[in-house]
C-alpha positions as CSV (number, residue, x, y, z in Angstrom):
1,M,32.9,-21.0,-53.3
2,A,34.1,-19.1,-49.4
3,R,33.5,-20.9,-46.5
4,V,31.0,-18.8,-44.1
5,R,32.0,-18.9,-40.6
6,W,30.3,-18.4,-37.3
7,R,32.4,-15.9,-35.8
8,D,32.2,-14.0,-39.2
9,L,28.4,-14.0,-39.1
10,V,29.0,-12.6,-35.5
11,G,31.8,-9.8,-36.8
12,E,29.3,-8.9,-39.4
13,A,26.3,-8.9,-36.8
14,I,28.1,-6.2,-34.8
15,S,29.5,-4.1,-37.6
16,G,25.9,-4.1,-38.7
17,V,24.9,-2.9,-35.5
18,L,27.6,-0.4,-35.3
19,S,27.5,0.8,-38.7
20,R,24.1,2.2,-37.7
21,P,24.7,3.8,-34.1
22,G,21.9,6.2,-34.0
23,R,19.4,3.6,-35.4
24,A,20.5,1.2,-33.1
25,A,20.0,3.6,-30.2
26,L,16.4,4.1,-31.1
27,T,15.9,0.4,-32.4
28,A,16.7,-0.9,-28.8
29,L,14.4,1.8,-27.5
30,G,11.6,-0.1,-26.6
31,T,13.4,-2.6,-25.4
32,V,15.1,-0.3,-23.0
33,L,11.6,1.2,-22.3
34,G,9.9,-2.3,-21.3
35,V,12.9,-3.8,-19.1
36,G,13.3,-0.7,-17.6
37,T,9.6,-0.6,-16.6
38,L,9.8,-3.9,-15.8
39,V,12.6,-3.4,-13.5
40,T,11.0,-0.9,-11.6
41,I,7.9,-2.5,-11.1
42,L,9.0,-5.3,-9.9
43,G,11.6,-3.2,-8.0
44,L,9.3,-0.5,-6.1
45,T,6.5,-2.9,-5.4
46,A,8.8,-4.9,-3.5
47,T,10.2,-2.3,-1.8
48,A,6.8,-0.6,-1.3
49,G,5.5,-4.2,-0.1
50,G,8.4,-3.7,2.9
51,Q,6.9,-0.4,3.8
52,I,3.8,-1.8,4.3
53,S,5.2,-4.4,6.5
54,E,6.9,-2.0,8.3
55,R,4.8,1.0,8.6
56,F,2.0,-1.1,9.3
57,D,0.1,0.6,11.8
58,V,1.4,-1.0,15.1
59,L,-1.3,0.2,16.8
60,K,-4.1,-1.2,14.4
61,A,-2.9,-4.2,14.8
62,T,-3.0,-4.2,18.4
63,E,-6.3,-3.5,18.6
64,V,-9.5,-6.2,19.7
65,T,-12.8,-4.9,20.0
66,V,-15.8,-6.8,21.5
67,E,-19.7,-5.4,21.1
68,D,-22.2,-6.0,22.8
69,T,-24.6,-7.8,20.7
70,L,-27.6,-7.5,23.4
71,S,-28.2,-4.2,24.2
72,D,-31.2,-3.5,25.4
73,T,-30.0,-3.1,29.3
74,Y,-33.3,-3.5,30.5
75,L,-34.1,-6.9,28.8
76,N,-30.7,-8.3,29.1
77,G,-28.5,-6.3,31.5
78,P,-26.1,-3.9,31.2
79,G,-23.0,-5.6,28.8
80,F,-19.9,-4.8,30.9
81,S,-20.0,-4.9,34.4
82,A,-17.2,-2.8,37.0
83,A,-14.9,-5.3,37.0
84,A,-15.0,-6.3,33.2
85,E,-12.4,-4.2,32.5
86,D,-9.6,-5.2,35.5
87,R,-10.7,-9.2,34.5
88,V,-9.7,-7.5,30.9
89,R,-6.5,-5.9,31.6
90,G,-5.4,-9.7,33.7
91,I,-5.2,-11.5,30.2
92,E,-1.8,-11.9,29.2
93,G,-0.6,-9.9,26.3
94,V,-3.1,-6.6,27.2
95,T,-1.5,-3.6,27.8
96,E,-4.9,-2.0,28.2
97,A,-8.3,-2.1,28.2
98,G,-11.9,0.1,28.9
99,I,-15.1,0.5,27.6
100,Y,-17.3,3.5,25.9
101,G,-20.2,4.0,23.8
102,G,-21.8,6.3,21.2
103,V,-24.4,7.8,22.4
104,E,-27.2,10.2,20.8
105,E,-26.6,13.0,19.0
106,L,-27.2,16.1,21.6
107,P,-27.2,19.7,21.2
108,V,-23.9,21.3,22.0
109,S,-23.9,25.0,22.7
110,L,-21.4,27.7,24.3
111,D,-24.3,29.3,26.6
112,L,-27.3,28.2,28.2
113,V,-29.5,30.5,26.1
114,D,-28.1,29.0,22.8
115,S,-30.3,25.7,21.9
116,G,-27.0,24.8,20.1
117,T,-26.3,22.0,17.2
118,E,-26.6,18.4,17.2
119,Y,-22.6,16.3,18.2
120,P,-22.1,13.0,18.7
121,L,-21.8,12.3,22.7
122,V,-19.4,9.8,23.7
123,A,-18.9,8.3,26.9
124,A,-15.8,6.3,28.0
125,T,-14.6,5.2,30.9
126,P,-10.3,6.3,31.6
127,G,-9.2,3.0,30.4
128,A,-11.1,3.4,27.1
129,L,-9.2,6.7,26.4
130,A,-5.7,5.1,27.3
131,A,-6.8,2.0,25.0
132,V,-7.9,4.9,21.9
133,E,-4.6,7.0,22.8
134,P,-5.8,10.5,21.9
135,H,-3.5,12.7,20.4
136,L,-3.7,16.0,22.8
137,V,-3.5,19.3,21.3
138,A,-4.8,21.1,24.7
139,G,-5.4,20.2,28.3
140,R,-5.6,16.6,29.1
141,G,-7.8,13.5,29.7
142,F,-10.6,13.1,32.4
143,D,-8.9,10.5,34.4
144,R,-10.3,7.9,37.5
145,Y,-10.9,10.7,40.0
146,H,-13.4,12.3,36.9
147,E,-15.2,8.6,36.4
148,D,-15.7,8.1,39.6
149,S,-17.0,11.6,41.1
150,G,-19.2,11.6,37.9
151,A,-17.3,15.3,37.1
152,R,-18.8,17.5,34.3
153,V,-15.8,17.9,32.5
154,A,-15.7,17.0,28.3
155,M,-13.0,16.2,25.9
156,L,-13.3,17.5,22.0
157,S,-12.0,16.4,19.2
158,A,-10.6,19.7,17.4
159,G,-13.0,19.8,14.4
160,L,-15.3,20.3,16.9
161,A,-13.9,23.0,19.0
162,T,-13.3,24.7,15.8
163,R,-16.4,24.8,15.1
164,L,-17.3,26.1,18.4
165,G,-14.9,28.7,18.9
166,I,-12.5,27.0,21.5
167,D,-9.2,27.8,20.7
168,R,-7.4,27.3,24.0
169,L,-8.5,26.4,27.5
170,S,-6.8,28.8,29.7
171,E,-10.1,30.3,30.3
172,Q,-11.6,27.1,31.2
173,P,-14.4,27.1,28.5
174,A,-17.6,25.2,29.6
175,I,-20.3,23.7,26.9
176,F,-23.6,23.2,27.5
177,I,-25.1,19.9,26.5
178,N,-29.4,19.7,27.3
179,G,-28.6,22.4,29.9
180,V,-26.0,21.0,31.8
181,P,-22.4,23.1,32.1
182,L,-19.3,20.6,31.1
183,T,-16.3,22.2,31.5
184,V,-13.5,21.1,28.6
185,I,-10.5,20.0,29.4
186,G,-8.9,18.6,26.8
187,I,-8.9,19.2,23.0
188,Y,-7.5,16.0,20.9
189,D,-6.9,15.9,16.6
190,D,-6.5,12.7,16.5
191,T,-6.8,8.9,17.6
192,A,-4.3,5.9,17.4
193,R,-7.9,4.0,17.4
194,K,-11.6,4.2,16.9
195,S,-11.0,7.3,15.1
196,A,-14.2,7.1,13.3
197,E,-15.8,6.9,16.6
198,F,-14.5,9.8,18.0
199,L,-14.8,12.3,15.1
200,L,-16.4,15.4,15.8
201,A,-17.1,14.0,18.7
202,V,-17.9,15.3,22.7
203,V,-16.2,12.9,24.7
204,V,-17.1,12.0,28.5
205,P,-17.1,9.9,31.1
206,V,-19.3,6.8,31.5
207,S,-20.7,8.3,34.7
208,T,-21.5,11.9,33.5
209,A,-23.3,10.5,30.5
210,A,-25.3,8.9,32.6
211,G,-27.0,12.3,33.5
212,F,-28.1,13.2,29.7
213,T,-29.1,9.0,28.9
214,D,-29.9,5.9,30.3
215,Q,-27.9,4.0,27.5
216,A,-24.8,1.9,28.7
217,P,-21.5,1.6,26.7
218,T,-21.8,-1.2,23.7
219,T,-18.0,-1.9,23.3
220,M,-15.0,-2.7,25.0
221,V,-12.0,-2.0,23.3
222,V,-8.5,-3.5,24.1
223,A,-4.8,-2.6,23.3
224,T,-2.4,-5.9,22.8
225,R,0.9,-6.5,23.2
226,P,2.3,-6.8,19.1
227,G,1.8,-10.6,18.1
228,A,-0.8,-11.0,20.8
229,A,-4.1,-9.6,19.5
230,S,-5.7,-13.0,18.1
231,V,-4.6,-15.3,21.4
232,V,-6.0,-12.3,23.8
233,A,-9.3,-12.5,21.2
234,G,-10.3,-16.3,22.1
235,Q,-9.9,-15.1,25.4
236,L,-12.2,-12.0,25.9
237,A,-15.5,-13.0,25.6
238,V,-15.3,-15.7,28.7
239,A,-13.3,-12.6,30.5
240,V,-15.8,-10.0,30.2
241,N,-19.1,-12.4,31.0
242,P,-18.5,-15.8,32.4
243,A,-21.7,-16.6,32.6
244,G,-22.2,-15.6,29.3
245,P,-19.6,-15.4,26.4
246,E,-21.9,-16.1,24.0
247,R,-23.3,-12.5,24.2
248,Y,-20.6,-10.5,22.4
249,R,-19.1,-10.5,19.3
250,V,-15.2,-10.0,18.9
251,S,-13.6,-8.3,16.3
252,M,-9.6,-8.8,15.6
253,P,-7.8,-6.5,13.2
254,P,-6.3,-8.4,9.8
255,D,-2.7,-10.2,9.7
256,P,-0.6,-6.9,8.7
257,Q,1.6,-9.6,6.6
258,A,-1.2,-11.1,4.9
259,L,-2.2,-7.7,4.3
260,A,1.1,-6.4,3.1
261,E,1.7,-9.3,0.6
262,G,-1.8,-8.6,-0.7
263,V,-1.4,-5.1,-1.7
264,S,2.0,-5.8,-3.1
265,A,0.2,-8.8,-5.7
266,D,-2.5,-6.1,-6.6
267,L,0.3,-3.8,-7.5
268,Q,2.5,-6.2,-9.3
269,A,0.3,-7.6,-11.0
270,L,-1.4,-4.2,-12.6
271,F,1.8,-2.8,-12.9
272,L,3.4,-5.8,-15.0
273,G,0.2,-5.6,-17.4
274,L,1.7,-2.2,-18.3
275,A,5.3,-3.6,-18.9
276,A,4.1,-6.4,-21.0
277,V,2.7,-3.1,-23.5
278,C,6.0,-1.5,-23.5
279,L,7.9,-4.4,-23.7
280,F,5.4,-5.3,-26.8
281,I,5.8,-1.8,-28.3
282,G,9.2,-2.1,-27.6
283,M,9.6,-6.1,-29.5
284,L,7.4,-4.2,-32.3
285,G,10.1,-1.4,-33.3
286,I,13.0,-3.8,-32.8
287,A,10.8,-5.9,-35.6
288,N,9.8,-2.6,-37.6
289,T,13.1,-1.0,-38.1
290,T,14.6,-4.2,-38.4
291,L,12.8,-5.5,-41.5
292,V,13.5,-1.8,-43.0
293,A,17.1,-2.3,-42.2
294,V,16.6,-5.6,-44.1
295,M,15.0,-4.0,-47.3
296,E,18.1,-1.4,-47.7
297,R,20.6,-4.1,-47.0
298,F,19.0,-6.4,-49.9
299,N,21.9,-6.0,-52.4
300,E,24.0,-7.1,-49.3
301,F,22.4,-10.2,-48.6
302,G,22.4,-11.0,-52.2
303,L,26.2,-10.4,-52.6
304,R,26.6,-12.6,-49.5
305,R,24.5,-15.5,-50.6
306,A,25.8,-14.8,-53.8
307,V,29.8,-15.3,-52.6
308,G,28.6,-18.7,-51.2
309,A,26.5,-17.9,-47.7
310,H,23.5,-20.0,-47.2
311,R,19.8,-18.8,-46.6
312,R,20.9,-20.1,-42.8
313,H,23.5,-17.9,-42.5
314,V,22.0,-14.5,-43.6
315,Y,18.8,-15.9,-41.2
316,T,21.8,-16.4,-38.4
317,Q,23.4,-12.9,-38.8
318,V,19.9,-10.8,-38.8
319,M,19.3,-13.1,-36.1
320,I,22.2,-12.2,-33.9
321,E,21.9,-8.4,-34.8
322,S,18.4,-8.3,-33.3
323,G,19.7,-10.2,-30.1
324,L,22.1,-7.5,-29.9
325,L,19.7,-4.5,-29.9
326,G,17.4,-6.6,-27.4
327,S,20.5,-7.5,-25.0
328,I,21.5,-3.7,-25.6
329,G,18.5,-2.3,-24.7
330,G,17.8,-4.5,-21.9
331,L,21.3,-3.6,-19.8
332,V,20.8,-0.1,-20.2
333,G,17.3,-0.6,-18.8
334,V,18.0,-3.0,-16.4
335,A,20.4,-0.1,-15.1
336,I,17.7,2.3,-15.4
337,G,15.1,0.1,-13.3
338,V,17.7,-0.3,-10.4
339,L,18.8,3.3,-11.1
340,S,14.6,4.7,-10.5
341,V,14.3,2.2,-7.6
342,V,17.1,3.1,-5.5
343,A,16.4,6.9,-6.1
344,V,12.5,6.5,-5.1
345,A,13.8,4.5,-2.4
346,V,16.0,7.4,-1.2
347,A,13.0,10.4,-2.0
348,Q,10.9,8.9,0.1
349,Q,13.6,7.9,3.2
350,W,12.6,3.8,2.2
351,T,14.7,0.8,2.0
352,A,15.2,-0.4,-1.5
353,V,14.2,-4.0,-2.2
354,L,14.9,-5.8,-5.1
355,D,15.1,-9.2,-5.8
356,L,18.5,-10.8,-7.3
357,W,16.5,-13.0,-10.1
358,V,14.9,-9.8,-10.9
359,V,18.2,-8.4,-12.1
360,L,19.1,-11.3,-13.5
361,V,16.5,-12.3,-15.6
362,A,16.0,-8.8,-16.6
363,P,18.4,-8.8,-19.5
364,G,17.7,-12.3,-20.7
365,V,13.9,-10.9,-21.2
366,G,15.9,-8.1,-23.4
367,V,17.7,-10.2,-26.1
368,G,14.5,-13.0,-26.1
369,S,12.2,-9.7,-27.5
370,G,14.9,-9.0,-29.4
371,L,15.3,-12.4,-30.9
372,L,11.3,-12.5,-31.2
373,A,11.4,-9.0,-32.9
374,G,14.1,-10.6,-35.6
375,L,12.2,-13.5,-36.6
376,Y,10.6,-12.2,-39.8
377,P,13.4,-10.1,-40.6
378,A,15.5,-12.8,-40.9
379,W,13.5,-14.6,-42.6
380,R,12.5,-12.4,-45.4
381,A,16.5,-11.6,-45.2
382,S,17.0,-15.0,-45.5
383,R,14.8,-15.5,-48.8
384,V,16.6,-13.2,-50.8
385,E,17.8,-14.4,-54.0
386,P,21.6,-13.6,-55.5
387,V,20.2,-13.0,-59.0
388,E,17.7,-11.1,-57.9
389,A,19.8,-8.6,-55.5
390,L,22.4,-8.3,-58.0
391,R,19.9,-7.0,-61.2
392,R,19.3,-4.3,-59.1
């Protein structure tokens, strides 16, 4: 009886795979898709996480707000004194600060006769404008002179300007609020901070707004240097009102790094499930195709048993074939995954990020999936009896 060597088993397994290249390619395709998807998802989530960290809006991460929780000025007095802004600006790490407040919606029109349509009116100090940083598309913002003199000037959001039919400021257009004319000196299309409050709004100096309402501004927006928001937030209430800091609620932005990690973790968990499904489908494909190949090679395995091969030899040969198919699928899948990550990063002008352990482990995942898929076909092949095979 001939002796079966392990080197021969490996050679037979390689020959079995190479003898049917088309079938081998289709069998490994499932693993290619599964491993490629796995590498692509891990790479893209890491890359996207890096972009979130890099592109997280720095201005939002440097914004702190102070709200007056006792807004009834008749009973409690104004929440922000004239010196509050100066005290806050004196805090180390603060770059700008100002108060603002949303006044009730008031009718805005282009002439004195027209009753107009109601739109939000926002009263803000020049410091608030500097902190909010409106992106001007025309004109300018108001300054300390306008505030001190109570000048009848206004800024409009681009959306509101479009609704009112104001597209340029060269003719010094005016709007009317409760019959009072205000010269439009600036139009902005967006703001770096607090954009929701300034959407479709008329923005006027606080002193000007006093002619329309008795309500005092209830919010202070503070711009800080990067990384200083948490330290500044702990000092703001006392700086605004040393005698009653408990009156104020201070809100600081979330940690951008924690937010980036949270988003990346959520994305990774979601898409890893998809990769696992693809890999499972690939394993089923390998198992199914390998089982069909075993049935077609029934006589071959019976003949090998007849010339001295044991069950373990046949079992090992089929397992090696399945492992080879899985390793081929894993290597090709890694290559496709890496190329996909790089292609997306280049297209989006991102910095590609891919952990080394992903590239090293992914081929092993392919081999493991191939071995798992080959367990049953290998067992079936090892059960072939020589006599029964030779009768066919």
